[in-house]
N, C-alpha and C positions, 0 to 999 in steps of 0.2 A: 830520262826519267819521266814517266807519264804522270799526269795529274792524279789519276786514280791510285797508282802505286804510292805516290807521295802522300796523299791524304789518308789512304786506308792503311798504310804500313809504316812509313818512316815517321810521320808526325805523331801518331799514337805511341809508337815505340820510344821516340825522343822524349815525349812528355812522361811516359812511364819511368824511364831511366832517371830523369831529373827528379821526379817525385820520390822514387826509391832512394836516391841519394839524400834527399831531404829527410826521409824516414830514418836513415842510418845515423843521422845526427840528433834525433829526437828521443826523449824519454818522457814519461808521465810527469816527471818533475818540472819539465819545461812548461807544462800547462799549469802546474801548481805554483810556479814562480810568479804568476800573475799577482798573487797575494803579496809577494815580496816587493813588487814594483808597481803598485796600483796606479800611482799618479802618472808615471812614464808610460805605462801600458795604455791607460785611458786616453792620454793625449795623442799617443801614436795611432791608436785606432780611430779617434775622431779625425785626425789629419788624413788617414788613409781612406776611411769610409765616407766622410762627409765633405771635407774641405777640398780634397783633390778632385773628385768628380765635378764639384761646383767650379773650381778654377779651370778645369779642362773644358767645361761647357762654355765658359766665357771666352776662352782662347779659340775654340772651334768656331764660335759665332764671330769673333773679332777678325779672324783670318779669312772668313768667308769660305771655309772648306766645303767641298762637295759633300752631299749627304752621306755617301758611303765612307769617305775618309773621316768625316766627323764622327760617325758611329764607331769606326775603327779606333779612333783616338780615345773616345769615351770608354770603349771596351778595355783598352789598355789601362785607363785610370782606375777601372773597377777591379783589375787583376791584382792579386796579392804580391807581396815582395818576393823576389827570387832568392834562391839559396845562395847565389853569388854575393848577396848583400852581406852575408856573414863574413866572407873572406875579405871584402873591402873594408868592413868595419874593423876587422882584426888588424889590417895594415894601417888603418887610420887611428888606432888606439881607442876605438869605441868599445862600448859594453857588449861584447859578443853574446853573452848569456841573455841579455835583453833582446838582441836581434833574433836569437833562436826562439825565444818565447813569443815574440811578435809574429814571426813567420808562422809558427805553429797555430796561434790563435787566428791570425789573418787568413790562413789557408782554409780554416774551418768556417769562419764567418762569411767569407766571400762566396761560398757555395750558395748562400742565401741572398747576400746583397748584390752579387754580380748580375743575376738575372733581372733584378729590379732596376739597376742602373742601365743595363743594356736595353731593356724594353722601353725605359723612359727615353733613351737616346733615339731609338728607332721611331718612337711616336713623335719626337720633336723634329727629327731631321729627314725621315723617309716618308714618302707618300704611301697611303694605304695599299697593302698588297705587294709592295716592292720586296720586302723581306719579312719572313714569318718570325714573330717574336719568339723568345726562348720559352717554351712551354714545359710543363712538369717532366715529360719524358726526356726532353733534352737536358734539363737540369740534372736528372738522374744519371744520364750518360757522363756528364762532367763529374758528378759526384763519384762515380765508379772509377773514372780515369785518374782522379786525384787521390782519393782516399785509399783505394786498394793498395797501390804500390807504397804509399806512405806507411800504411799499417804493416805491410810485410817488412819494410825496412825497420820499423820500430820493434817488431817481434824478433827479428834477427839480432838487433842491438841488445835487446833485453835477455834473450835466451843464449845467444852465442856472441858475447862481447868481443872475443879475440877475432872471430871471423868478420865481425862488422868493422873492426879496425883495419883489417887487411883489405876489405872491400871498399873502404871509404875513399881512398885515393884513386883507385882505378875507376870507380863510379863517377867521381868528380871529373876526371879526365874525359870519360865517355860522355858525360853531360855537356861539357864544353864542346866536344867534337860534334855531338848531335845538334846543339844549338847553332853552330857554324853551318852544319849541313842543312838544317831547316831554313836558315836565312838565305843560304846559297841557293837552295831549291826554289824558294819563292822568287828570288831575284831572277833566276833563270826562266821561270814561268812567265814573268812579266817584263822580261828583258827589253822588249820593244818600247815599253812605256815607263821604265824605272826612272829615267832622267826627269821626265815630266812629272812623275809622282813625287820625286824628291823636291822638285821646284815648288810643287803645290803644298806639300805637307812638311817638308824638312824644317823650315823655320818655325812652324807651329810646334813641331815635336821638340825642337831645341828649347823653345820658350817654355813649353810645358815641363820639360826635364829640369830646367833651371828653377822654375817655380816650385817644383816638387822638392828639390834640394833645399830651397829657401824656407818653404813651409815646414819641412821635416826638421830643420835645424833650429830656426829662429822661434817657431811657435813653442817648443819645449823650453827654450831659454827664457822666453817671455814669462813663463810660469815657474821660473827658478829651478828647472830640472838641471842637474849637473851636466857639465860639458860632455863628459864621456857618454852619457846616455843620449844626449842631444845628437851627437855624432852618429850613434847607432840608429836612432829614429830617422835621421836625414838619409842615411844609406838605405834603410829599410823601405821607405816610401818612394825613393827615387829610382831604385833598381827593381823593376817589375819582372814578374814571371812572363816574359814575352812569349815563350813557347805555349803557355796556356792560352794567352790571348789569340795567338795565331791558330791554335787548334780549334778554338771556338768559332773564329771567323770562317775558317775553311770547312770544318767538319760539321759544326752545329748550325751555323747560319748559312753556310754554303756560298760565301761571297769572297772572292779572291782579293778584291780591292780593299775590303775592310782589314785584310791582313797587312797591308802596306804600312800604316802608321806604327804598329808594333815592331815591324822589321826595321824601319828607319830609326825608331826610338832605341831599339836594341843596339844598333850600330853606334848611336850617339852616347848612350848612358855610361858605357864603360870608360870613355875618355873623360867625361865630365865628373864622374864619381872619383876617378883618380886625381883629377885637379882639385876637387873638393877636399879629399883626404890630405893632399899636400898642403893646401892652404890652412886647414884647421891645425895640422901638425906644426906648421910654421908659426902660427899664432901662439900655440901652446909653448913652443920653445922660447918665443919672445917674452911670454908672460913669466 
């Protein structure tokens, strides 16, 4: 697989399929539900938009990551929750409706916050001229790649509910397969350096993942948000849309090294999320 074919075809297709799958689960009520869960939604968004990037910045500095890896990790921190968070939340007895609403609002807001965070990271970690910051044209590209398939999915769900139900499972399977293909494709491209990259950023990615889970779960509990909703927020802000982060790194910023942190994080997060779900369920049973 050539880099051009991967970046120009497989990656945009993978992102489109994943976002289409998200759209098939959304309705306008998911956005209106913000009114029903104002406290939980606001806390979740503050954790996602403000606290996570700040925590990530400290971790990148503390681990002395190379500039490109640091920007890649910051890019991941700015990416919204992935659709898989809904599934993990369901298995962990979290509030899936809250997950869906958070994913919907997050995906919309990050189109504006993501460029700000990424450009900040580039200004802090990279030397002038090494990487071109995300400009308006590039933001529009991301906007199209994210919102168009989501909108199509929502229209199908609203106009053809039976068809959306039939498509839901196959699209989820395709999304998972494409995510595996994307991760596999990047690992293949950097196969000569993947071990050294894992040594350089693996521990930082793990620490950031565990910090994301802790912030997502304990911050809501600190403000007396019920346990079911805290589980949902914990899953939402720790399971990132890695494919979007990889797409931006490779296609928008044109830097393969920046895609490494999202790849390694994506390999880690599914195991830690499963462990988190098991632990909170165990606590619930003991209670």
